[in-house]
C-alpha positions as CSV (number, residue, x, y, z in Angstrom):
1,M,277.4,131.5,182.8
2,N,275.7,131.5,186.2
3,H,272.1,131.1,185.1
4,K,270.9,131.3,188.7
5,R,270.3,135.0,188.3
6,Y,268.3,134.6,185.1
7,S,264.8,133.4,184.4
8,K,264.0,130.6,181.9
9,A,263.2,133.2,179.2
10,E,266.3,135.2,179.9
11,V,268.6,132.2,179.7
12,L,267.2,131.2,176.3
13,Q,267.6,134.7,175.0
14,K,271.2,135.0,176.2
15,I,272.5,131.7,174.9
16,K,270.6,131.3,171.6
17,D,273.2,133.1,169.5
18,D,276.0,131.0,171.0
19,L,274.5,127.7,169.9
20,S,275.2,126.2,166.5
21,F,273.5,122.8,167.0
22,F,270.4,123.6,169.0
23,N,267.8,125.9,167.4
24,V,266.0,128.1,170.0
25,P,262.5,128.9,168.7
26,K,261.9,132.7,168.7
27,L,260.3,133.9,171.9
28,I,259.3,136.9,173.9
29,S,258.5,137.3,177.6
30,V,256.2,139.4,179.6
31,N,256.3,140.4,183.3
32,A,253.4,138.7,185.0
33,I,252.6,141.6,187.4
34,L,252.7,144.2,184.6
35,F,250.6,142.1,182.3
36,K,248.0,141.4,185.0
37,N,247.8,145.1,185.7
38,C,247.2,145.8,182.0
39,K,250.5,147.7,181.6
40,V,251.8,145.5,178.8
41,S,250.3,145.1,175.4
42,I,250.7,141.7,173.8
43,V,249.9,142.8,170.3
44,D,253.1,144.7,169.7
45,K,255.3,142.1,171.3
46,I,254.1,139.0,169.3
47,S,254.8,140.6,166.0
48,I,258.4,139.3,166.3
49,L,256.9,135.8,166.1
50,S,255.1,136.3,162.9
51,E,256.9,133.4,161.2
52,S,254.9,130.9,163.1
53,S,251.3,130.0,162.7
54,L,251.1,128.5,166.2
55,L,252.4,129.6,169.5
56,A,253.3,128.1,172.9
57,V,252.7,129.9,176.1
58,R,255.0,128.6,178.8
59,S,255.8,129.4,182.5
60,S,258.9,131.3,183.5
61,A,258.4,131.8,187.2
62,A,261.0,133.4,189.4
63,D,261.2,130.3,191.6
64,E,261.3,127.8,188.7
65,D,265.0,127.5,188.0
66,G,267.3,128.0,191.0
67,D,270.6,126.3,191.6
68,E,269.5,124.8,194.9
69,N,265.8,124.2,194.3
70,S,263.3,124.1,191.5
71,S,259.6,124.3,190.9
72,A,259.9,122.7,187.5
73,G,256.6,121.2,186.4
74,E,254.5,122.9,188.9
75,Y,253.1,125.6,186.6
76,D,250.9,125.4,183.5
77,S,251.9,125.8,179.9
78,F,249.7,125.9,176.8
79,L,250.5,124.7,173.3
80,N,249.2,125.2,169.7
81,I,247.6,128.6,170.2
82,P,246.9,130.4,166.9
83,F,249.2,133.3,166.3
84,N,246.4,135.6,165.2
85,N,244.0,134.8,168.1
86,E,244.8,137.6,170.6
87,S,242.0,136.5,172.9
88,E,243.2,132.9,173.2
89,I,246.8,134.1,173.8
90,T,245.7,136.4,176.5
91,T,243.6,133.7,178.1
92,A,246.6,131.4,178.1
93,I,248.9,134.0,179.7
94,N,246.4,134.7,182.4
95,A,246.0,130.9,183.1
96,V,249.8,130.6,183.5
97,I,249.9,133.5,185.9
98,A,247.0,132.0,187.8
99,S,249.0,128.8,188.2
100,Y,251.7,130.9,189.9
101,E,249.1,132.4,192.2
102,K,247.8,129.0,193.3
103,K,251.1,128.4,195.0
104,R,252.1,131.9,196.3
105,P,251.7,135.6,195.6
106,L,253.2,136.9,192.4
107,L,256.9,137.8,192.5
108,P,258.5,140.8,190.8
109,D,260.5,138.6,188.5
110,D,257.7,136.2,187.4
111,Q,257.5,136.1,183.7
112,V,255.5,134.2,181.0
113,I,257.1,133.0,177.7
114,I,255.3,133.3,174.3
115,Q,257.2,131.2,171.8
116,E,257.0,129.8,168.3
117,M,255.6,126.3,168.3
118,V,258.0,123.6,166.9
119,Q,256.0,121.7,164.3
120,N,256.6,118.5,162.4
121,V,258.1,116.9,165.5
122,S,259.6,113.4,165.3
123,M,260.7,113.2,168.9
124,S,260.4,115.3,172.1
125,G,261.3,115.0,175.7
126,V,263.7,115.8,178.5
127,I,267.4,115.2,178.9
128,F,269.2,115.1,182.3
129,T,272.9,115.3,181.8
130,H,273.4,113.2,184.9
131,D,271.2,110.8,186.7
132,L,268.9,112.9,189.0
133,N,269.0,110.5,192.0
134,T,272.6,109.4,192.2
135,G,274.6,111.7,189.9
136,A,275.7,108.8,187.9
137,P,277.4,109.9,184.6
138,Y,274.6,109.3,182.2
139,F,272.7,111.3,179.7
140,V,269.2,110.3,180.7
141,I,266.8,110.9,177.8
142,N,263.0,110.6,178.5
143,Y,261.4,110.8,175.2
144,D,258.2,110.4,173.1
145,D,258.8,109.5,169.4
146,Q,255.2,108.5,168.7
147,S,252.7,111.3,169.3
148,G,254.3,114.2,167.4
149,L,253.6,116.4,170.5
150,T,256.2,118.3,172.5
151,D,254.9,118.1,176.1
152,T,254.0,114.4,176.7
153,V,257.1,113.7,178.7
154,T,256.9,116.8,180.9
155,S,253.2,116.4,181.4
156,G,253.5,112.6,182.0
157,D,250.4,111.9,180.0
158,G,249.9,108.6,178.2
159,D,252.2,105.7,177.3
160,Y,254.0,107.9,174.8
161,A,256.1,109.2,177.6
162,N,257.1,105.7,178.6
163,R,260.5,105.6,176.9
164,T,263.9,106.2,178.5
165,L,267.4,105.9,177.2
166,Y,270.5,105.9,179.4
167,I,273.8,106.8,177.6
168,H,277.0,106.6,179.6
169,R,278.8,109.9,179.2
170,N,282.1,108.2,178.4
171,S,280.5,106.0,175.7
172,I,279.1,108.5,173.2
173,N,281.1,106.8,170.5
174,K,278.9,103.8,170.9
175,V,275.8,105.7,169.9
176,H,274.9,104.8,166.3
177,S,271.4,106.2,166.0
178,E,271.6,109.4,163.9
179,R,268.8,111.2,165.8
180,F,270.4,110.5,169.2
181,M,273.9,111.4,167.9
182,K,272.6,114.8,166.8
183,L,270.9,115.3,170.1
184,I,273.9,114.5,172.2
185,E,276.1,116.6,170.0
186,A,273.8,119.6,170.7
187,V,273.7,118.8,174.4
188,Q,277.5,118.7,174.7
189,E,277.8,122.1,173.0
190,L,275.1,123.4,175.4
191,E,277.1,122.2,178.4
192,Q,280.1,124.2,177.2
193,V,278.0,127.4,176.6
194,M,276.3,127.0,180.0
195,R,279.7,126.1,181.6
196,S,277.9,123.2,183.4
197,Q,277.5,119.5,183.0
198,F,274.5,119.4,185.3
199,L,271.6,120.4,183.2
200,D,267.9,119.6,182.8
201,I,266.9,120.2,179.2
202,E,263.6,120.2,177.4
203,F,263.9,119.5,173.7
204,A,262.2,118.6,170.4
205,L,263.5,117.0,167.3
206,G,262.1,117.9,163.9
207,N,261.4,115.4,161.1
208,D,264.6,116.7,159.6
209,L,266.4,115.8,162.9
210,M,267.0,119.5,163.8
211,P,267.3,119.7,167.6
212,Y,265.2,122.5,169.2
213,L,265.9,123.8,172.7
214,L,262.7,124.6,174.6
215,Q,264.2,125.2,178.0
216,V,267.3,124.5,180.1
217,R,267.8,124.7,183.9
218,A,270.2,123.5,186.5
219,I,269.8,120.1,188.1
220,T,269.1,121.0,191.7
221,T,269.8,117.6,193.3
222,S,273.6,117.6,192.7
223,S,274.4,118.6,196.3
224,N,273.2,115.1,197.3
225,W,275.5,113.2,195.0
226,N,278.6,111.2,195.9
227,S,281.5,113.0,194.1
228,L,283.4,109.6,193.6
229,V,280.5,107.9,191.8
230,K,281.7,108.8,188.3
231,K,285.0,107.0,188.4
232,Q,283.5,104.1,190.3
233,I,280.9,103.6,187.6
234,D,283.4,104.1,184.8
235,D,285.6,101.3,186.3
236,A,282.7,99.0,187.0
237,L,281.3,99.3,183.4
238,Q,284.7,98.4,182.0
239,I,284.6,95.1,184.0
240,V,281.0,94.4,183.0
241,D,281.9,95.1,179.4
242,S,284.7,92.5,179.4
243,F,282.5,90.0,181.2
244,V,279.6,90.4,178.8
245,A,282.0,90.0,175.8
246,D,283.1,86.6,177.1
247,R,279.6,85.6,178.0
248,L,278.4,86.2,174.4
249,K,280.9,83.8,173.0
250,R,280.1,80.1,172.4
251,F,280.4,77.8,175.5
252,D,281.5,74.2,175.3
253,G,278.6,71.9,176.1
254,V,276.0,74.6,175.5
255,Y,273.8,74.9,172.5
256,G,273.7,78.3,170.7
257,E,276.2,80.6,169.1
258,T,275.6,83.5,171.5
259,T,273.1,84.6,174.1
260,V,270.8,87.3,175.4
261,L,271.0,88.2,179.1
262,G,267.7,89.2,180.8
263,Q,266.4,90.1,184.2
264,M,263.0,88.6,183.8
265,P,263.2,85.4,181.7
266,D,262.9,81.9,183.3
267,W,263.5,82.3,187.1
268,N,262.7,86.1,187.1
269,P,265.3,87.1,189.6
270,V,264.4,90.8,189.5
271,E,260.9,89.9,190.5
272,M,262.1,88.2,193.7
273,I,265.3,90.0,194.7
274,G,265.0,93.3,192.8
275,R,267.1,95.1,190.2
276,A,270.1,95.8,192.5
277,P,269.8,93.3,195.5
278,R,272.1,93.4,198.5
279,A,274.9,90.8,198.7
280,L,273.1,88.3,201.0
281,S,269.9,88.3,199.0
282,L,271.7,87.7,195.7
283,S,274.0,85.1,197.0
284,L,271.2,83.2,198.8
285,Y,269.1,83.2,195.6
286,Q,272.1,81.9,193.6
287,K,273.0,79.2,196.2
288,L,269.5,77.9,196.6
289,I,268.3,78.0,193.0
290,T,270.3,79.3,190.1
291,D,273.7,77.8,190.7
292,D,272.7,74.1,190.6
293,A,269.1,73.3,191.8
294,W,267.5,74.7,188.6
295,S,269.4,72.3,186.3
296,S,269.2,69.3,188.7
297,A,265.4,69.6,188.6
298,R,265.2,69.8,184.9
299,E,267.6,66.9,184.5
300,I,265.3,64.8,186.6
301,M,262.4,65.8,184.3
302,G,264.2,64.7,181.2
303,Y,265.3,68.1,179.9
304,A,268.7,68.7,178.2
305,I,271.1,70.2,180.7
306,P,274.1,72.5,180.0
307,K,276.4,70.9,182.6
308,G,278.0,72.9,185.3
309,Q,276.6,76.3,184.2
310,P,275.0,78.7,186.7
311,L,271.8,80.1,185.2
312,L,272.2,83.6,186.9
313,V,275.1,85.9,186.4
314,S,275.7,89.1,188.3
315,L,276.7,92.2,186.4
316,A,277.8,95.0,188.8
317,G,275.6,93.4,191.4
318,Q,272.5,93.2,189.2
319,P,271.1,89.7,188.4
320,F,270.7,88.5,184.8
321,I,269.5,85.1,183.4
322,D,271.6,83.6,180.6
323,T,268.7,82.8,178.2
324,R,270.9,80.5,176.1
325,L,271.1,78.2,179.1
326,S,267.3,78.5,179.6
327,F,266.5,77.6,176.0
328,H,269.0,74.7,176.1
329,S,267.3,73.4,179.3
330,F,263.8,73.7,177.7
331,L,264.6,71.0,175.2
332,P,263.9,67.3,175.8
333,N,267.2,65.4,176.3
334,T,266.3,63.1,173.4
335,V,266.5,65.9,170.8
336,S,269.5,65.6,168.5
337,P,272.4,68.1,168.9
338,I,271.8,69.4,165.4
339,I,268.2,70.2,166.1
340,A,269.0,71.6,169.5
341,E,271.6,74.0,168.1
342,K,269.2,75.3,165.4
343,V,266.3,75.8,167.9
344,V,268.4,77.6,170.5
345,N,269.9,79.9,167.9
346,H,266.4,80.7,166.6
347,W,265.0,81.4,170.1
348,V,267.9,83.6,171.1
349,E,267.5,85.6,167.9
350,H,263.7,85.8,168.4
351,L,264.3,87.4,171.8
352,R,266.9,89.7,170.4
353,V,264.5,91.1,167.8
354,S,261.5,91.0,170.2
355,P,262.9,92.0,173.6
356,E,259.4,93.0,174.8
357,L,258.7,89.3,175.2
358,H,261.5,89.0,177.9
359,D,259.0,88.1,180.6
360,K,257.0,85.6,178.4
361,V,259.7,83.4,176.9
362,E,258.1,80.1,178.0
363,F,255.0,80.9,176.1
364,D,255.8,83.4,173.3
365,I,259.4,82.4,172.3
366,A,260.2,78.8,173.4
367,I,258.3,75.5,173.3
368,T,258.8,73.9,176.7
369,A,256.2,71.1,176.6
370,Y,253.9,69.2,174.3
371,S,250.5,70.8,173.8
372,F,247.5,70.1,171.6
373,D,248.4,73.1,169.4
374,I,252.1,72.1,169.1
375,D,251.9,72.1,165.3
376,Y,250.8,75.7,165.3
377,K,253.5,76.6,167.8
378,I,256.2,74.9,165.8
379,E,255.3,76.9,162.8
380,K,255.1,80.1,164.8
381,L,258.1,79.7,167.1
382,I,260.5,77.6,165.1
383,S,259.4,78.3,161.5
384,N,261.9,77.4,158.8
385,S,264.8,76.8,161.3
386,L,264.0,73.1,161.1
387,N,263.0,71.0,158.1
388,E,259.9,68.8,158.2
389,R,261.7,65.7,159.4
390,E,263.4,67.6,162.2
391,K,260.1,69.2,163.2
392,Q,258.5,65.8,163.6
393,E,261.5,64.6,165.7
394,F,261.2,67.7,167.8
395,K,257.5,67.2,168.3
396,Q,257.8,63.5,169.1
397,A,260.5,64.2,171.7
398,H,258.2,66.6,173.5
399,L,255.3,64.2,173.3
400,V,257.2,61.4,174.9
401,Q,258.6,63.6,177.7
402,T,255.4,65.5,178.5
403,R,253.2,62.4,178.4
404,G,255.5,60.8,181.0
405,L,255.4,63.9,183.2
406,V,251.7,64.4,183.0
407,K,250.9,60.7,183.7
408,G,253.3,60.7,186.7
409,E,255.4,57.7,185.8
410,G,258.6,58.4,187.7
411,E,260.8,60.5,190.0
412,D,259.8,63.6,188.0
413,S,256.2,63.3,188.9
414,L,254.1,65.8,190.9
415,S,253.5,63.3,193.7
416,N,257.2,62.5,194.1
417,A,258.1,66.2,194.3
418,L,255.4,66.8,196.9
419,K,256.8,63.9,199.0
420,K,260.1,65.6,199.1
421,I,258.4,68.9,200.1
422,E,256.7,67.1,202.9
423,I,260.1,65.8,204.2
424,L,261.2,69.4,204.3
425,N,257.9,70.4,206.1
426,F,258.6,67.7,208.7
427,K,262.2,68.9,209.2
428,Q,261.0,72.4,209.6
429,R,258.5,71.4,212.3
430,E,261.3,70.1,214.4
431,I,262.7,73.7,214.5
432,N,261.0,76.3,216.6
433,S,261.2,79.2,214.0
434,S,260.5,81.9,216.6
435,K,263.4,80.7,218.7
436,L,266.1,80.0,216.2
437,S,269.5,79.8,217.8
438,S,272.5,81.8,216.6
439,D,274.6,78.6,216.1
440,I,275.9,79.4,212.6
441,S,277.0,75.8,212.2
442,S,273.4,74.7,211.7
443,L,273.2,77.0,208.6
444,V,275.0,74.4,206.5
445,G,272.3,71.8,207.2
446,L,269.5,74.3,206.6
447,V,270.9,75.2,203.2
448,S,271.5,71.5,202.2
449,D,268.0,70.5,203.2
450,C,266.4,73.4,201.5
451,I,268.1,72.5,198.2
452,Q,267.5,68.8,198.4
453,Y,263.9,68.8,199.7
454,G,262.9,72.4,198.9
455,T,264.2,74.2,195.8
456,I,264.8,71.1,193.6
457,P,261.3,69.6,194.2
458,F,259.8,73.1,194.0
459,S,261.6,73.6,190.6
460,I,259.9,70.4,189.4
461,L,256.5,71.5,190.7
462,A,257.0,74.9,189.0
463,R,257.8,73.3,185.7
464,H,254.7,71.1,186.1
465,G,252.8,74.4,186.6
466,F,254.1,75.8,183.3
467,I,253.2,72.5,181.5
468,A,249.7,72.6,183.0
469,R,249.1,76.2,181.8
470,T,250.6,75.4,178.4
471,I,248.1,72.5,178.0
472,L,245.2,74.6,179.4
473,L,245.9,77.4,176.9
474,S,246.1,74.9,174.0
475,L,242.7,73.6,174.9
476,Q,241.4,77.1,174.3
477,H,243.3,77.3,171.0
478,V,241.9,74.1,169.6
479,G,238.3,75.2,170.6
480,I,237.5,72.8,173.5
481,I,237.2,75.5,176.2
482,T,236.8,79.2,176.2
483,K,238.7,82.0,177.9
484,D,235.8,82.4,180.3
485,E,236.0,78.7,181.2
486,I,239.7,79.1,181.8
487,D,238.9,81.9,184.3
488,K,236.3,79.7,186.0
489,F,238.8,76.8,186.2
490,Q,241.4,79.1,187.8
491,L,238.7,80.5,190.2
492,S,237.8,76.9,191.3
493,I,241.3,76.1,192.5
494,H,242.0,76.4,196.2
495,T,245.7,77.0,197.0
496,V,247.6,77.9,200.1
497,A,246.8,81.5,199.4
498,S,243.1,80.8,199.9
499,D,244.0,79.2,203.3
500,L,245.8,82.3,204.3
501,V,242.9,84.6,203.3
502,N,240.4,82.4,205.2
503,D,242.6,82.2,208.3
504,M,243.3,86.0,208.2
505,H,239.5,86.6,208.3
506,A,239.1,84.1,211.1
507,L,241.9,85.9,213.0
508,Q,240.1,89.3,212.5
509,L,236.8,87.8,213.7
510,G,238.4,86.2,216.8
511,E,237.9,82.7,215.5
512,L,241.6,82.1,215.4
513,T,244.2,83.4,217.9
514,N,247.2,85.4,216.8
515,A,249.5,82.6,218.0
516,E,247.6,80.1,215.9
517,F,247.9,82.3,212.8
518,I,251.6,82.9,213.3
519,A,252.2,79.2,213.8
520,S,251.2,78.7,210.2
521,Y,252.2,81.9,208.5
522,G,254.7,83.6,210.8
523,H,257.7,82.9,208.5
524,L,256.3,84.9,205.6
525,R,257.9,88.2,204.8
526,P,257.3,90.8,202.0
527,G,260.7,90.2,200.6
528,T,261.5,86.5,200.8
529,Y,265.2,86.9,200.5
530,D,265.6,90.2,202.3
531,I,266.9,89.9,205.9
532,V,265.9,93.5,206.6
533,S,262.2,92.8,205.8
534,H,260.2,91.8,208.9
535,R,258.4,88.5,209.1
536,Y,254.8,88.2,210.0
537,D,255.8,87.0,213.5
538,Q,257.8,90.2,214.0
539,M,254.9,92.6,213.1
540,G,252.9,92.4,216.3
541,D,249.3,91.5,216.6
542,M,248.0,90.8,213.1
543,S,244.4,90.6,214.2
544,K,244.2,94.4,214.3
545,G,242.8,96.3,211.4
546,E,239.5,96.5,209.5
547,V,237.4,93.4,209.5
548,L,236.2,92.6,206.0
549,Q,234.1,90.0,204.3
550,K,235.8,87.2,202.5
551,S,237.1,88.4,199.2
552,K,236.8,84.9,197.6
553,D,233.3,83.3,197.7
554,K,232.9,79.6,197.4
555,V,232.8,78.6,193.8
556,K,231.6,75.5,192.1
557,L,234.0,72.7,191.3
558,F,235.0,73.1,187.7
559,K,234.2,70.2,185.4
560,F,234.3,69.6,181.7
561,S,230.9,69.2,180.1
562,K,230.1,65.7,178.7
563,Q,230.6,67.1,175.2
564,Q,234.0,68.6,176.2
565,Q,235.0,65.3,177.9
566,K,234.2,63.4,174.7
567,K,236.2,65.8,172.5
568,L,239.1,65.8,174.9
569,N,239.2,62.0,175.2
570,I,239.4,61.7,171.4
571,L,242.1,64.4,171.4
572,L,244.1,62.5,174.1
573,K,243.7,59.3,172.2
574,N,244.8,60.9,168.9
575,N,247.8,62.3,170.6
576,D,248.9,59.0,172.0
577,F,248.1,59.6,175.7
578,G,246.8,56.0,176.0
579,A,244.3,55.4,178.8
580,F,244.8,58.9,180.2
581,N,241.4,60.7,180.0
582,A,239.8,64.1,180.3
583,D,239.3,63.8,184.1
584,D,242.9,62.7,184.6
585,L,244.1,65.7,182.7
586,L,241.9,68.1,184.6
587,N,243.1,66.7,187.9
588,Y,246.7,67.0,186.7
589,M,246.3,70.7,185.8
590,K,244.7,71.4,189.2
591,E,247.3,69.5,191.2
592,A,250.1,71.2,189.3
593,I,248.9,74.7,190.1
594,I,248.2,73.8,193.8
595,G,251.4,71.9,194.2
596,R,253.5,74.7,192.8
597,E,252.1,77.2,195.3
598,Y,252.3,74.8,198.2
599,G,255.9,73.9,197.4
600,K,256.9,77.6,197.3
601,F,255.1,78.2,200.7
602,I,257.1,75.4,202.3
603,F,260.6,76.1,200.9
604,T,260.3,79.8,201.7
605,R,259.9,78.9,205.4
606,S,263.4,77.4,205.2
607,V,264.7,80.6,203.5
608,S,263.1,82.6,206.2
609,D,264.6,80.5,209.0
610,M,268.1,80.8,207.4
611,L,267.7,84.6,207.5
612,E,266.7,84.6,211.1
613,L,269.6,82.3,212.0
614,I,272.0,84.7,210.3
615,A,270.3,87.7,211.9
616,N,270.7,86.2,215.4
617,F,274.3,85.3,214.7
618,A,275.0,88.8,213.5
619,E,273.4,90.3,216.6
620,D,275.5,88.1,218.9
621,H,278.5,89.6,217.2
622,G,277.5,93.2,217.2
623,L,276.1,93.5,213.7
624,T,272.7,94.8,212.7
625,R,270.4,93.3,210.1
626,D,271.3,96.1,207.7
627,E,275.0,95.4,208.1
628,I,274.7,91.6,207.6
629,S,272.5,92.1,204.6
630,H,275.6,93.2,202.7
631,V,277.6,90.1,203.6
632,P,277.3,87.2,201.0
633,L,276.3,83.8,202.1
634,D,279.7,82.2,201.3
635,S,281.5,84.8,203.5
636,I,279.2,83.7,206.4
637,L,279.8,80.0,205.8
638,E,283.6,80.7,205.5
639,I,283.6,81.4,209.2
640,L,283.0,77.7,209.8
641,K,286.1,76.8,207.8
642,S,288.7,79.3,209.0
643,S,289.4,81.0,212.3
644,G,291.0,84.0,210.6
645,E,293.2,86.6,212.2
646,D,290.4,88.9,213.4
647,S,287.2,88.5,215.3
648,F,283.9,87.5,213.6
649,E,282.6,91.0,214.1
650,K,285.6,92.7,212.5
651,R,285.8,90.3,209.6
652,L,282.1,90.6,208.8
653,R,281.9,94.3,209.3
654,S,284.8,94.8,206.9
655,I,283.1,92.7,204.2
656,S,279.8,94.5,204.9
657,K,281.3,98.0,204.4
658,L,283.0,97.0,201.2
659,N,279.8,95.6,199.8
660,Q,277.7,98.6,201.0
661,E,279.9,100.7,198.7
662,K,279.5,98.3,195.9
663,H,275.8,98.3,196.4
664,K,275.6,102.0,196.0
665,I,277.3,101.7,192.7
666,S,275.1,98.8,191.7
667,I,272.0,101.0,192.3
668,A,273.5,103.9,190.3
669,I,274.5,101.8,187.2
670,R,271.8,101.5,184.6
671,L,271.7,98.3,182.6
672,P,268.9,97.3,180.2
673,Q,266.5,94.6,181.3
674,V,267.5,92.8,178.1
675,L,271.2,92.9,177.3
676,M,272.0,91.7,173.8
677,D,275.5,93.1,173.2
678,Q,278.4,95.0,174.7
679,A,276.9,98.3,173.6
680,G,274.0,97.7,175.9
681,V,276.4,97.9,178.9
682,H,276.8,101.6,178.1
683,I,273.6,102.5,176.2
684,A,270.6,101.2,178.1
685,P,267.1,101.5,176.6
686,F,264.5,100.8,179.3
687,Q,262.2,98.1,178.0
688,V,258.6,99.2,177.4
689,S,257.0,96.1,178.9
690,H,253.6,94.7,177.8
691,P,251.9,93.8,181.1
692,N,250.4,90.4,181.6
693,F,246.7,91.1,182.2
694,I,244.6,88.8,184.4
695,T,240.8,88.4,184.0
696,H,238.8,90.4,181.5
697,K,237.5,92.9,184.0
698,K,237.6,96.7,183.8
699,I,237.8,98.8,186.9
700,T,238.6,102.4,187.9
701,A,239.7,103.0,191.5
702,K,242.2,105.0,193.7
703,S,245.7,103.6,193.6
704,L,247.8,102.7,196.6
705,I,251.5,101.9,196.7
706,L,252.7,99.2,199.2
707,R,256.3,98.8,200.3
708,S,256.9,95.9,202.7
709,E,255.2,95.9,206.0
710,I,251.6,94.9,206.5
711,D,250.0,98.4,206.4
712,K,247.2,99.1,208.8
713,I,245.5,101.4,206.3
714,A,242.5,100.1,204.5
715,L,243.1,98.5,201.1
716,K,239.4,97.8,200.3
717,G,238.4,99.1,196.9
718,K,241.8,100.2,195.9
719,I,244.2,99.2,193.1
720,I,247.3,98.1,194.8
721,L,250.8,98.8,193.4
722,I,253.8,96.6,194.4
723,E,257.1,96.1,192.8
724,G,257.4,92.3,192.7
725,A,255.2,89.2,193.0
726,D,256.5,88.1,196.4
727,P,254.5,85.5,198.4
728,G,254.9,87.7,201.5
729,F,252.3,90.0,200.0
730,D,249.5,87.4,199.9
731,W,247.9,89.1,202.9
732,I,246.5,91.7,200.5
733,F,244.0,89.2,199.1
734,S,242.1,89.3,202.5
735,Q,241.4,93.0,202.0
736,E,239.0,93.1,199.1
737,I,241.3,95.0,196.8
738,A,239.9,96.3,193.5
739,G,243.0,95.3,191.4
740,L,246.7,94.8,191.4
741,I,249.6,96.2,189.4
742,T,253.2,95.0,189.7
743,K,256.4,96.4,188.3
744,Y,257.9,93.0,187.7
745,G,256.3,89.6,187.1
746,G,255.6,87.1,184.3
747,V,252.5,85.6,182.8
748,N,252.7,82.6,185.1
749,S,254.3,84.2,188.1
750,H,253.1,84.0,191.7
751,M,250.9,87.0,191.7
752,A,249.4,86.1,188.3
753,I,248.3,82.8,189.7
754,R,247.0,84.5,192.9
755,C,244.9,87.1,191.0
756,A,243.5,84.4,188.7
757,E,242.6,82.3,191.7
758,F,240.7,85.2,193.3
759,G,239.3,86.7,190.1
760,I,241.1,90.0,190.7
761,P,241.9,92.2,187.7
762,A,245.6,92.7,187.4
763,A,248.5,93.9,185.3
764,I,251.5,91.9,186.2
765,G,254.9,93.2,185.1
766,C,254.0,96.6,183.7
767,G,257.7,97.6,183.6
768,E,259.8,100.3,185.3
769,Q,258.8,103.2,183.1
770,R,255.0,102.7,183.3
771,Y,255.3,101.9,187.0
772,E,257.1,105.2,187.7
773,L,254.2,107.1,186.1
774,L,251.7,105.1,188.1
775,F,253.7,105.7,191.2
776,K,252.7,109.4,191.0
777,S,249.0,108.7,190.2
778,N,246.0,108.9,192.5
779,K,243.5,107.1,190.4
780,V,243.9,104.3,187.8
781,Q,241.7,102.7,185.2
782,L,242.6,99.0,184.6
783,D,241.0,97.6,181.5
784,C,242.2,94.0,181.3
785,A,240.2,93.0,178.3
786,A,241.6,95.8,176.2
787,G,245.0,95.5,177.7
788,L,245.1,99.1,179.0
789,I,246.3,100.9,182.1
790,N,245.2,104.6,182.1
791,I,246.2,107.2,184.7
792,I,243.2,109.4,185.8
793,H,244.3,112.7,187.2
């Protein structure tokens, strides 16, 4: 049927008798103009709905459901109105009509629906029969199975609406949930009755799993879709399915029967390069970090290493960490293979049953270092997987390893890693970053130096940072320090971010020239691996903008009290740390945090220089930054090895065009953030993430979304929303922001450390679903102590 000619109410009336799976609650409709002019009596009309004790009054505007455009969600609806309360029903109808008139004058075909309320609801929501943005062949189900209400998804209120399931249209046979099977069965029949596969459906599911159809309309974005996307996605998912099947098998030389793939564990790739990065960003991240550098660093530090295994795999262009490899590499190399196998299997299974911990694996799933509460952690995170003798062996191995790392006895020490970073710093200073040549032959040296003196030592510094935080939290757990004291400790630390904030204020006040500021920070870009993102030295005069007071006041140096020192010295002695005392430990924790941030600051300059060298080379050969962003690093380096049959420009542009098409498909494919089996390739539940809250503060403020450039708009007093925790956004801390919320990010990620350093309330890694709700908000309440993010309309 061509439902373009019919209102929402008329569509439901016409199709209800043709549906055997969907139940359409009884309804009547009234013409808005006639009702407003008192020419329609509601009393006679609602008698048909006498079976229900409660009614819903819904909009059915003439401009609500067209084929080419829609005003869905713009008009009011009212639920749970008593059947016998004529006054309340009349008030609701008038309120719906008033919502039409707020937008435009009443139209002749404007109607209002009065409908039986569906009661005893187990689930409600909205289904799109294709992805709205891309036309990808998915049933997209936004649902609430917690509140028992029928409008939380359409209204966007609360966390109840924070659930989404993507079901590939060709993979219905992989759905094993009875409630979703019944729902999809009803939707498929509805598509046949409507003679369309492009529908927007509002539904409810009773406690008896009876599907109720509340409304159906055409998807109005279909004209923007690529008609070839369906077959391309179908083909891509078959390849991903096969790859995942192989990846889940046992690997020689790797502990663990199987694995879980995740976008946030360990090196958090989605935080740094995004869910569907372009080819250059992804390949650069792999080459510099996740192919070899990650394991080289951990081997130096005495961890067990799965030889020759890349940590990151690409599924249809989307980055995933193989957590079995992570868990293997979190074990001291002295742990016996029997213990290692048991522990890795236990941790993989823990993540499988608790996927919400995917961005907290180093603290809530795995044990990666010795701490003063390790006995508690072993019982909690290993439990009965090991016997008592094995637990003691596991504990002793961590003690010996961590003690050596903390005391700085070898190549794996903080000081040695920082020496390597300084070598890279020196090499960088020999290059004039603002005048990088386009000689692509020098790229090989930049990459090699960055790995040897940048990402490997940074990986060591980052691991020290995790150890420091693990020990710090254990001091709270054993009662030596409090949470407030942890906050004070973090506030007392002065990292490179503090230097940037101080220098930005000096720049604004004229105490520092733009050239001097750029000399130190010009390489930073909000998108470290994104060649399309502009560096600070490409953004013009950065002294312009509102002059603000410093957002971080000087704080006292944090020290343990004498009583704390005494307790900690006894604790260190009892844990066989020898002459290492409380002051030594405090200094280690400070230096680990500072060193990690400094190491990242330095090695990202090399990354930035590589991107500029590639951009200059591309420009010399007629390619834009956008075009070269779709060319992987190996293809660029291949030019140094082979003359080829075509010109550089033709070869690179051909590769770019091919990868641009692949990137469109990568964006359209929906994979879960935590992938546990082959079914997850086709049926993707979007993870409801638990944010990592920083500080105990509670604030309410207007929200502001930042993309990439340094915005000239004032940020003071606002809660800032950004996708990832990229160092290129550190400039925001000079703006007296009220708070920060990120889509991606872990408990010890870059922005978590920054916000702790500046005492800024934050929710790091709130997840895609909650972020999308916040994206549409104007005002947000951030209650870090209670662990809440509330949208205030």
